KELUMBA-958895 format. One line per 8 residues: for each residue x, y, z of N, C-alpha, C. Coordinates in steps of 0.2 Angstrom, whole numbers, always signed. Example, Ala and Ser with C-alpha at 12.3 -4.5 7.8 and 13.67 -1.06 7.14 Angstrom:
<sites>
+66/-28/+39/+62/-22/+39/+66/-16/+39  +64/-11/+35/+68/-5/+36/+64/+0/+39
</sites>
This chain:
<sites>
+376/+441/-7/+373/+444/-1/+378/+445/+5  +376/+450/+9/+380/+451/+15/+381/+445/+20  +387/+444/+22/+388/+438/+26/+389/+441/+34  +389/+447/+34/+390/+450/+41/+386/+456/+42  +384/+457/+48/+380/+463/+50/+383/+465/+57  +383/+472/+58/+385/+474/+65/+379/+479/+68  +377/+477/+74/+372/+481/+77/+376/+485/+83  +375/+491/+84/+379/+495/+89/+375/+501/+91
+376/+503/+98/+374/+509/+101/+379/+514/+101  +385/+512/+98/+391/+517/+99/+396/+515/+104  +393/+510/+109/+398/+508/+114/+398/+500/+114  +393/+497/+113/+393/+489/+112/+392/+488/+105  +396/+483/+102/+396/+481/+95/+394/+474/+95  +389/+472/+91/+387/+465/+91/+388/+463/+83  +391/+458/+82/+393/+455/+75/+388/+449/+74  +385/+449/+68/+380/+444/+66/+383/+441/+60
+381/+434/+59/+382/+431/+53/+376/+426/+52  +377/+422/+46/+372/+417/+45/+375/+410/+46  +377/+409/+53/+380/+402/+55/+374/+397/+55  +369/+398/+58/+364/+393/+59/+360/+391/+53  +359/+396/+49/+355/+395/+42/+357/+399/+37  +360/+397/+31/+363/+401/+26/+358/+406/+23  +361/+412/+22/+357/+418/+19/+352/+421/+24  +352/+419/+30/+348/+422/+35/+352/+423/+42
+352/+430/+44/+356/+432/+49/+353/+428/+56  +358/+426/+60/+356/+423/+66/+353/+428/+71  +349/+425/+75/+346/+429/+80/+350/+432/+86  +356/+428/+87/+361/+430/+92/+368/+431/+89  +371/+436/+91/+378/+438/+88/+383/+433/+90  +388/+432/+85/+393/+428/+87/+399/+431/+90  +399/+438/+90/+405/+441/+94/+402/+448/+96  +404/+449/+102/+401/+456/+106/+407/+459/+109
+408/+465/+108/+413/+469/+112/+411/+476/+114  +413/+478/+120/+411/+484/+123/+417/+489/+123  +416/+495/+120/+421/+500/+119/+424/+502/+126  +420/+501/+131/+423/+503/+138/+426/+497/+142  +426/+491/+139/+429/+485/+142/+431/+480/+137  +437/+483/+133/+439/+479/+128/+445/+474/+131  +444/+468/+129/+449/+463/+131/+454/+462/+125  +460/+459/+127/+466/+458/+122/+464/+454/+117
+460/+448/+119/+458/+443/+114/+453/+446/+109  +449/+451/+111/+444/+454/+107/+448/+458/+102  +453/+461/+103/+457/+465/+99/+460/+461/+93  +462/+455/+95/+464/+450/+90/+459/+448/+85  +453/+447/+88/+447/+446/+83/+445/+451/+79  +446/+457/+81/+444/+463/+77/+449/+464/+71  +455/+462/+73/+460/+463/+67/+459/+459/+61  +455/+453/+62/+453/+449/+56/+449/+453/+52
+445/+458/+54/+441/+462/+49/+444/+467/+46  +451/+468/+47/+454/+474/+43/+456/+471/+36  +457/+476/+32/+457/+475/+25/+463/+470/+23  +469/+471/+27/+475/+468/+25/+474/+460/+28  +470/+459/+33/+470/+452/+35/+463/+449/+34  +459/+452/+30/+452/+450/+29/+452/+443/+25  +449/+438/+28/+448/+432/+24/+441/+429/+26  +436/+429/+21/+429/+427/+23/+429/+420/+26
+433/+415/+23/+433/+408/+26/+435/+408/+33  +441/+411/+34/+443/+411/+41/+439/+415/+46  +435/+420/+44/+431/+424/+49/+425/+419/+50  +422/+416/+45/+416/+412/+46/+418/+406/+51  +424/+403/+50/+426/+398/+54/+427/+400/+62  +430/+406/+62/+430/+409/+69/+424/+411/+72  +419/+413/+68/+413/+416/+70/+409/+410/+73  +409/+404/+70/+406/+398/+73/+409/+396/+80
+416/+397/+80/+419/+395/+86/+417/+400/+92  +418/+406/+90/+416/+412/+95/+409/+411/+97  +404/+410/+93/+397/+409/+95/+396/+404/+100  +399/+398/+99/+397/+393/+104/+402/+393/+110  +408/+396/+109/+412/+397/+115/+409/+402/+120  +406/+407/+117/+403/+413/+120/+396/+410/+124  +393/+405/+121/+387/+402/+124/+389/+398/+130  +394/+394/+129/+396/+390/+134/+399/+394/+140
+402/+399/+139/+405/+404/+144/+399/+407/+148  +394/+409/+144/+388/+411/+148/+384/+406/+152  +384/+400/+150/+381/+395/+154/+385/+393/+160  +392/+393/+159/+396/+392/+165/+395/+398/+170  +395/+404/+168/+394/+410/+172/+387/+409/+176  +382/+407/+173/+376/+406/+176/+376/+400/+181  +379/+395/+179/+379/+389/+184/+384/+391/+190  +389/+395/+189/+393/+396/+195/+390/+401/+199
+385/+405/+197/+382/+410/+201/+376/+406/+205  +373/+402/+201/+367/+398/+204/+367/+391/+201  +370/+386/+204/+370/+380/+201/+363/+377/+200  +362/+374/+194/+356/+371/+193/+356/+364/+195  +350/+360/+196/+350/+353/+198/+354/+349/+193  +354/+350/+187/+358/+346/+182/+365/+347/+183  +367/+353/+185/+374/+354/+186/+377/+351/+192  +372/+351/+198/+374/+347/+204/+374/+340/+203
+369/+337/+199/+369/+330/+198/+375/+328/+194  +378/+332/+190/+384/+330/+186/+390/+329/+191  +391/+333/+196/+396/+332/+201/+394/+326/+205  +388/+325/+207/+386/+320/+211/+388/+313/+208  +387/+313/+201/+388/+306/+197/+395/+305/+198  +400/+310/+199/+407/+308/+199/+409/+307/+206  +406/+309/+211/+409/+309/+218/+405/+305/+223  +398/+304/+221/+394/+301/+226/+391/+294/+224
+392/+289/+228/+390/+282/+226/+383/+280/+228  +380/+284/+233/+373/+282/+235/+368/+284/+231  +362/+283/+233/+356/+284/+230/+354/+292/+229  +353/+294/+223/+352/+301/+222/+345/+304/+223  +344/+305/+229/+337/+307/+231/+337/+315/+231  +331/+318/+231/+331/+325/+231/+334/+328/+237  +334/+325/+243/+337/+328/+249/+345/+328/+248  +347/+323/+245/+355/+323/+243/+357/+328/+238
+352/+329/+233/+354/+334/+228/+354/+341/+232  +349/+342/+236/+349/+349/+240/+355/+350/+244  +357/+344/+247/+363/+345/+252/+369/+346/+248  +370/+343/+242/+376/+344/+238/+376/+351/+234  +370/+354/+233/+369/+360/+230/+374/+365/+234  +373/+365/+241/+377/+370/+245/+384/+368/+245  +386/+361/+244/+393/+359/+244/+396/+361/+238  +392/+361/+232/+395/+363/+226/+396/+371/+226
+392/+375/+229/+393/+382/+230/+399/+383/+234  +400/+380/+239/+406/+381/+244/+412/+379/+240  +412/+373/+236/+418/+371/+233/+419/+376/+227  +414/+379/+224/+415/+384/+219/+419/+390/+222  +416/+393/+228/+419/+399/+231/+427/+397/+233  +428/+391/+236/+435/+390/+238/+439/+389/+232  +437/+386/+226/+441/+386/+220/+443/+393/+217  +438/+397/+217/+439/+404/+214/+444/+408/+219
+443/+407/+225/+448/+410/+230/+455/+408/+229  +455/+401/+229/+462/+398/+228/+465/+400/+222  +462/+401/+216/+465/+403/+210/+467/+411/+211  +463/+415/+214/+465/+422/+215/+471/+422/+219  +471/+418/+225/+477/+418/+229/+483/+416/+225  +483/+411/+221/+489/+409/+217/+491/+414/+212  +487/+418/+209/+489/+423/+205/+492/+429/+209  +489/+430/+214/+492/+436/+219/+499/+434/+221
+499/+427/+223/+506/+425/+226/+511/+426/+221  +509/+424/+214/+514/+424/+209/+516/+431/+208  +511/+436/+207/+513/+443/+206/+517/+446/+212  +515/+444/+218/+518/+447/+224/+526/+444/+224  +526/+438/+223/+533/+435/+223/+538/+438/+218  +535/+439/+212/+539/+442/+206/+541/+450/+208  +536/+453/+211/+537/+460/+213/+542/+460/+219  +542/+456/+224/+547/+456/+229/+553/+454/+227
+554/+449/+222/+560/+447/+220/+564/+452/+216  +560/+456/+212/+563/+462/+209/+565/+467/+213  +561/+469/+218/+562/+474/+223/+568/+472/+227  +569/+466/+229/+574/+464/+233/+581/+464/+230  +581/+462/+223/+587/+463/+219/+589/+470/+218  +584/+474/+217/+586/+481/+216/+589/+484/+222  +586/+483/+228/+588/+485/+235/+595/+482/+236  +596/+476/+235/+602/+473/+236/+608/+476/+232
+606/+477/+226/+611/+480/+221/+613/+487/+223  +608/+491/+225/+609/+498/+228/+613/+498/+234  +612/+494/+239/+615/+493/+245/+622/+491/+244  +623/+486/+239/+630/+484/+238/+634/+490/+235  +631/+494/+230/+635/+499/+228/+637/+504/+233  +633/+505/+238/+634/+510/+243/+638/+507/+249  +640/+501/+248/+644/+498/+254/+640/+496/+260  +633/+495/+259/+629/+494/+265/+628/+487/+266
+626/+485/+273/+625/+478/+274/+619/+476/+272  +618/+470/+268/+612/+468/+265/+609/+462/+269  +611/+461/+275/+609/+455/+279/+602/+457/+281  +597/+451/+282/+590/+452/+284/+590/+457/+290  +584/+460/+291/+582/+465/+296/+582/+461/+303  +584/+464/+308/+585/+461/+315/+578/+458/+317  +578/+451/+317/+572/+448/+320/+566/+448/+316  +566/+451/+310/+559/+452/+307/+560/+447/+301
+555/+442/+300/+555/+438/+295/+548/+437/+293  +546/+438/+287/+539/+438/+284/+538/+430/+282  +533/+427/+286/+532/+420/+285/+527/+419/+279  +527/+413/+276/+523/+411/+271/+515/+412/+273  +514/+411/+279/+507/+412/+281/+505/+419/+281  +510/+424/+283/+508/+431/+283/+507/+433/+275  +511/+430/+271/+510/+432/+264/+504/+429/+261  +501/+423/+264/+495/+421/+262/+489/+426/+264
+490/+428/+271/+485/+433/+273/+485/+439/+269  +491/+442/+268/+491/+448/+264/+488/+447/+257  +489/+441/+254/+486/+440/+247/+478/+439/+248  +476/+437/+253/+468/+436/+254/+466/+443/+255  +469/+448/+259/+467/+455/+260/+467/+458/+253  +472/+457/+249/+472/+460/+242/+466/+457/+238  +465/+451/+238/+459/+448/+234/+453/+451/+236  +452/+452/+243/+445/+455/+245/+445/+463/+243
+450/+466/+243/+450/+474/+242/+451/+475/+235  +453/+471/+230/+453/+472/+223/+447/+475/+220  +441/+473/+224/+435/+475/+221/+434/+483/+222  +437/+486/+227/+436/+493/+229/+442/+497/+228  +448/+495/+227/+454/+499/+226/+459/+495/+222  +463/+499/+219/+468/+497/+215/+473/+493/+219  +474/+486/+218/+479/+482/+223/+486/+485/+223  +488/+489/+218/+495/+491/+219/+496/+496/+224
+490/+499/+227/+490/+504/+233/+490/+500/+239  +489/+493/+239/+489/+490/+246/+496/+487/+247  +499/+489/+252/+506/+487/+254/+507/+484/+261  +511/+479/+261/+513/+475/+267/+519/+478/+270  +519/+479/+277/+525/+481/+280/+525/+477/+287  +530/+473/+287/+531/+468/+292/+535/+472/+298  +533/+470/+304/+536/+472/+310/+537/+466/+315  +541/+467/+320/+542/+462/+325/+535/+459/+328
+531/+464/+329/+525/+462/+333/+519/+460/+328  +519/+462/+322/+513/+460/+318/+515/+462/+311  +511/+460/+306/+512/+461/+299/+507/+466/+297  +509/+472/+296/+504/+477/+294/+502/+478/+287  +496/+479/+285/+494/+480/+279/+491/+488/+278  +495/+492/+274/+493/+499/+273/+491/+501/+266  +487/+506/+266/+485/+509/+260/+490/+515/+258  +493/+514/+252/+497/+519/+249/+504/+519/+253
+505/+514/+257/+512/+513/+261/+512/+519/+266  +506/+520/+268/+506/+526/+273/+504/+524/+280  +508/+525/+285/+507/+523/+292/+500/+526/+294  +498/+531/+292/+492/+534/+294/+486/+531/+291  +487/+526/+286/+481/+523/+283/+482/+515/+284  +482/+513/+290/+482/+506/+291/+476/+502/+289  +476/+497/+286/+470/+493/+284/+468/+488/+289  +473/+484/+291/+473/+478/+296/+480/+476/+298
+480/+472/+303/+486/+469/+305/+485/+462/+306  +490/+458/+303/+490/+451/+304/+495/+449/+310  +492/+447/+315/+495/+445/+321/+496/+437/+321  +501/+434/+317/+502/+427/+317/+508/+424/+320  +511/+428/+325/+517/+426/+328/+516/+421/+333  +510/+419/+335/+509/+414/+341/+504/+409/+338  +503/+404/+342/+499/+398/+340/+492/+401/+338  +489/+405/+342/+482/+408/+341/+483/+414/+337
+481/+414/+331/+481/+419/+326/+476/+425/+327  +477/+431/+326/+472/+436/+326/+473/+441/+320  +467/+443/+318/+466/+448/+313/+465/+455/+316  +469/+459/+316/+468/+466/+319/+464/+470/+314  +457/+471/+315/+453/+476/+311/+452/+483/+314  +452/+488/+310/+453/+494/+312/+446/+498/+310  +444/+502/+315/+438/+506/+314/+440/+513/+317  +440/+518/+313/+443/+525/+315/+450/+524/+318
+454/+519/+315/+460/+518/+317/+461/+515/+324  +455/+513/+327/+456/+509/+333/+455/+501/+331  +460/+498/+334/+461/+491/+332/+456/+486/+337  +453/+481/+333/+450/+476/+337/+453/+469/+335  +455/+466/+339/+459/+459/+338/+453/+454/+338  +453/+450/+332/+448/+445/+331/+452/+438/+330  +451/+433/+334/+454/+427/+334/+452/+423/+327  +456/+420/+324/+455/+417/+318/+459/+410/+318
+456/+405/+314/+459/+398/+314/+464/+398/+309  +462/+401/+303/+467/+401/+297/+466/+407/+293  +470/+408/+288/+470/+414/+284/+463/+414/+280  +460/+409/+278/+454/+409/+275/+448/+412/+279  +449/+412/+285/+444/+416/+290/+444/+423/+288  +449/+426/+285/+449/+433/+284/+444/+435/+279  +442/+430/+275/+436/+432/+270/+430/+433/+274  +429/+431/+280/+423/+432/+284/+422/+439/+286
+427/+443/+285/+427/+450/+287/+429/+455/+281  +426/+452/+276/+427/+456/+269/+424/+463/+270  +418/+464/+272/+415/+470/+273/+418/+475/+277  +421/+473/+283/+424/+477/+288/+431/+480/+284  +434/+476/+281/+440/+478/+277/+439/+483/+272  +433/+482/+268/+431/+487/+263/+429/+493/+266  +426/+493/+272/+424/+499/+276/+430/+503/+277  +435/+500/+279/+441/+504/+281/+444/+508/+275
+443/+505/+269/+445/+509/+263/+440/+515/+262  +434/+513/+263/+429/+519/+263/+430/+525/+267  +433/+523/+273/+435/+529/+278/+440/+533/+275  +445/+530/+272/+451/+534/+269/+449/+537/+262  +444/+534/+259/+442/+537/+252/+436/+542/+253  +435/+544/+258/+430/+549/+259/+423/+546/+260  +423/+540/+263/+417/+537/+265/+413/+533/+259  +417/+533/+253/+413/+530/+247/+419/+526/+243
+417/+520/+242/+421/+516/+237/+417/+514/+231  +420/+514/+226/+417/+511/+220/+421/+505/+217  +417/+500/+216/+420/+494/+213/+423/+495/+207  +429/+492/+207/+433/+493/+200/+433/+487/+196  +430/+481/+199/+429/+475/+196/+422/+472/+198  +419/+468/+194/+413/+465/+197/+415/+460/+202  +412/+460/+208/+413/+456/+214/+411/+449/+212  +414/+444/+215/+412/+437/+214/+406/+435/+218
+401/+433/+215/+395/+432/+218/+395/+425/+222  +393/+426/+228/+392/+419/+232/+387/+415/+229
</sites>
């Protein structure tokens, strides 16, 4: 009898097997992929169904792993969007020594949500920092090599030094705008007065200005290219102005921006 079945609408493909009960197809697929959103790891799984690599035993073992891993990922996704009481109590049991009353659970529900958002934002920042650092290192190397060949002075620009805090701010802006524009189009250009963030490296398309040169930091937000300086305590405060930043992109993109990735739900 058949050990596998595929259900598809031409775009989404659902793979079924008899993992739960022999000779009876499971009610839920063990593997799903979408032709419009194929991930690298999904391609590796599909290769196992090719004639040259086909192994019934290996695929059945993989099917079981994929099914349960997929279910766990779905649960995690749901819990991260809206933490259940059991999920909150799990963390409470690890960090709270007091009596677990309903009031405490409700208070910690918000704390868990806030911690989740901070954790996700920090991971995004780390990835962006790594990518930005690699890009800047490569760019600096190429520029230095070109300048050396031309006999030019490769010393730093007069009085302009991009600080780690400015880089952090730039990474936050990219993290926010990645939902509505390709982040490769977002460019940082430092000056003596402020650190500017531009779209397409175009002075006529300023997104915001990071004014971090003094003890009081300011985020320069632009509306119709008119700047409004907003005092902030730290770079994380930039997240509070996400919609304003996205609106700037909307101005440059004809008043409409389309999400290129699913936004992270609060």
